[in-house]
N, C-alpha and C positions, 0 to 999 in steps of 0.2 A: 717751891718746886725747883729741883736742881736740873740743869740741862745735861746733855750728854758730855762725857769726858772728851776734851779736845787734845789729841796726841800732839805734843810739842817737845818731845824728848830728843836731845841731841844724841845720835847713835854713836858718835865718835868719842873715844876716851882721850886720845891725844895723837901725836905724830912723832915718829922716830925715823931718822934717815930717809925722809921722803915718803915713808909708808904710814898710813893711818891705822890706828888701833881702834877696834870696834867692840861694843858691848856684846854683840853676837859672837865675835871671836873669843871674848872672855868666857862666854858660856861653854865653848868647846874646851878652852884651856882648863877651866875648873872641872869639867867633866872628865877629861883625860887624867888630870891629877888625882881626882877621886878614884878612878879606875885603877891607877897604879898603886895608890895607898891601900885600896881594897884588896888587891892581889897580894901585896906584901903581908897584910894581916891574915890572908887565907892560904899562904904558901905551904904551910905544913900539912894542912888538910888536903891540898891539891898535889902534894908530893913534889913541890917545885923548890929549886934552890933560889937564892936571891938573884943570881945571874939570870936564871930562867925567867924570873919575874920581870926583869928589865927587858929581856928579849921578847916576852909575850906582850908587854905593854907597847913596845916599839912596833911589833907586827900589827897589833890592833890599831894603833894610831895611824900608821901608814895606810893600812887597809881602809880605815874610815875616810881618810882624806881622798884616797884614790877612788873608792867606791862611790862616795857622795858626789864627787865631781863627774864620774863616768855616767851615772844615772841622770844627773842634771843636764849634761851635754847631749846624751843620746835620746833621752825620753822627753825632756822638758824644753830644751833650747836648741835642738838641731838646726832649725831654719836660720838661727842667728849664727851659731858656731860654724856651720858649713860655709858661711860667707866670711867668717873671721877666725880661721883655724889657729892663727897665732895667739889668740886670746884664751885658748883652752887651758894652758898651764897658768894663767893669770889668776891665781886663787885670791889675790888681794882685790880683785874686781868682783868678787862674789860668785854665787852659783853653786850651792850645795843642796842635794836632795836627801831628805830624811830617810827614804827607803834605801838609798845608796849607802847611808851610814851603816845600816844593819847588814846589807850585803857585803860591804867592805870589811866590817868587823868579823862576820862569819868566815870570809875568805882568809883574813889574817890569822884567826884562831885555828882554822883548818891547816894552813901552811905550817904554823908552829907545831901543831899536834903531830903532823907527818914527820917533820924534821926532828923533833925531840922524842918521838915515839911515845906520846902521851895520849890518854883516851879523850877524844874530842868531846863526847857528850858531857863528861865530868867538868871539863873546862867551860863549855857552853852554859851549863847550869849555874856556874859561878858568874860568868861574864854578863849574863842578861840583867843582873841586878844593877851593877854600875852602869850598864848600857841604858837602862831605863832612866837613871839619873842624868846621863849625858843628853838623852833625847829631851828630857824635861828642861834642863838649863838652856839647851839650844833653842827651844820654843820661846822661852822668856826673852832670849836675845832677839828672836824674830820679832817679837812684839815691840821691843825697844827700838829696833831699826824701822818699824812701821811699814814694812813692805808687804807682808802677807796679810790680806784682809778677808773678812767674811762678807756675806751677802748683806744687802741693805735691810735694816731692821728698825723697829720702833721700841725695842726693849729698853728699860731704864738704864741698863749697864752698857748700852751701845757706845761706840767710840767714833769720833770724827778723825779719820786719818788724814795726814797732810797730802797724800797722793791719790786719794779716792773720793768720789762724790758721795754725799749723803752720810748717814749714820750707819755704821757697820758692826757686825758681830766681831768681837775680839777672839776670832776662832783659834788663833795659835795659843792663847791662854787656856782655852778649853782643852786643847790637845796637850799642853804642857802639864796641866793639873792631872789629867788622865795618866800621863807617863809617870809622874811622881807618885801617884796613888797605886800604881802597879808595884812599887818597890816593897812595901810591907806585905802585899799579897805574895810576891815571889819569895820573899824571905820565909814566909809561913809554909809555902809549898816545898821549898828546899829542906826545911826542917822536918816536915811530916811525911814527905814522899821521897824515899831514897832511890827510887828507880831512875837509872841514868836517862837523861833526856826529858824527864817529867817537867821540870821547871822551864826548860827551853820551849817545850811544846805549848805550855800555858802562856808564856810570854808572846810567842809568835801569833797565837790565835787571838788573845784578848787585846793585844796592841792593835792589830788590824781590824778586828770585828768592831770594837768600840770606835775606832777612828772612822769607819764607814759612816756612822751616824753623825759624828762631829763634822765630817767634811761635807755633809749635806748643807751646812751653813757657810761653806767656803766659796769664794769667787775664784774659780780656777782660770788662769790665763791661757792654758793649753789643754787640748782635748784629744782623745782617741775614740773613735766610734761613738761620738756624742756623749762620752763620759769623761770627766776630768781625768787627766793623766794619772795623778796621784790616787784617785778613787779606783781606777782600774787596777793599780798595784795593790791597793788595800784589799780588794776582792780576791785577787790572786793569792795574796799573803794569808788571808783568812782561810781560804780553801787549803792552802799548804799547812796551816796550823791544825786543821781538822785531821789531815793525814798524820801529822806528828802526834796528835793526841791519841789517835787510834793505835799507832805504833807503840806509844808509851804504855797504853793499857794492855796491849798484847804482850809487851815485854814484862810488865808487872805480873801478868797471869802465867808467864813462863812459856808462852807460845813463840816468842822470839828470843834468840840467844843474845845475852849481854856480854860484851867483851869485858874481861876482868881488868880493872885498873892496873897499870904497870907500877910496881913498887920501885922506889929509888934503889940504884945499884949499891950493893954493900961496899962500904969503905968510901963512898962519895962524900965530899965535904958539903953539907946541906946549905951552908950560908957563906960560901966563898964570895969575897967582895966583888961587886960588879966592876967591869973594866971601865977605864976612863972614857973610852969611846962610847960606851953604853950611856953613861951619865951625861956626856956632852950631847949626844944625839937626842936623848929624852928632853933635856933643857931646850935645845934648839926647836924641837917640834912643839913644845909648850909655848914658846915665844912666837913661833911662826903662826900658830893658831890665832893669836891675838889680831892678826892682820885680816881675818876673814870677815867680810861684811855679809849681810843676808842676801836673799835671792836676787836673781836677774842681773847678770853682768852688764847687760846693755843699758841699765838704768842708773847705775851707781854714779858715774861722773855728772850726768845732767841733773839728777835729783839732789845730790848732796853738795854739788859745786856751788849752789846758791849760798850755802851757809859756810862752806870751807872752800876758799878760792883755789887751793892747790888741787882739788879734786876735779876741777872743770877741765883742765888740760895740763898734763905734765908727762914726763917719760913713763911713769908708772900708771897714770890715769889718762889715756889718750882720748881724743874726741872720737866718738863712735857714731857712725850712721847705722840706724837700726831698721831692719825689715818690719813690715806690719805683722803683728802677732794675731793668730786666730783666737776666737773666743769660744 
């Protein structure tokens, strides 16, 4: 009879110029790279030039980083960040919310669509596919970091995490598998339903609706109105997905007007080489993402400093006094 899996994975890949590189951050880097390569392969279908692909990738990456941090600070960690506001921009100390990833990506895509005068729904229907991959790789990184744990269980696949008592559900792996399984479904929807927004609506609904059940096994550190903070956002997002599905159906039946995609301007060079600045900015964001650890800024130095002494106290990783967190 095999016992439960004991989590003993070092979440750190290495150290460069005083900053640690994390498996969780690698998940974001690979997800961002996949998104960029996906857009390059789809650029003719989306009516984008190569320069516009770089711009859209940059908009999405910045949006994801800002949105994920914003939701983490405002919804999950405000009691801590209100006392340590100078740590809000310290991405290398962790603190990224998955709901904020989607909010930031939507904001970045919307800003690009407005500036470039491209149809937002057509872009969104393409972006949710690499977006699901990004969310899947991010969850695998969460598991390697060992910070987000499920409730206590006696199932044979339970995991003993280093910072939690008892045997726990590997809930982030459940969510990661769910996210990756959405990819073939979304590809099928995009191929069989050409209604603008149809793929996006199904992603928003099924991501959130399925996660409601997965998060029943999660041990949430923060709550709102006696519901886990993320669970509250899941419910809101699922309801929003229902609205999107209804609008998609009405659009397909002709009850809602669909904006005609804007064709590329005649004479425009479709594959003009991207600017050096665009290439450098993309490379810098990919490298910067490697420095992202998993959740809870206040826990990173104390938890991982036992294995990596530089994390215990340095200019990048200060000693932090943490307020008590509600359960």
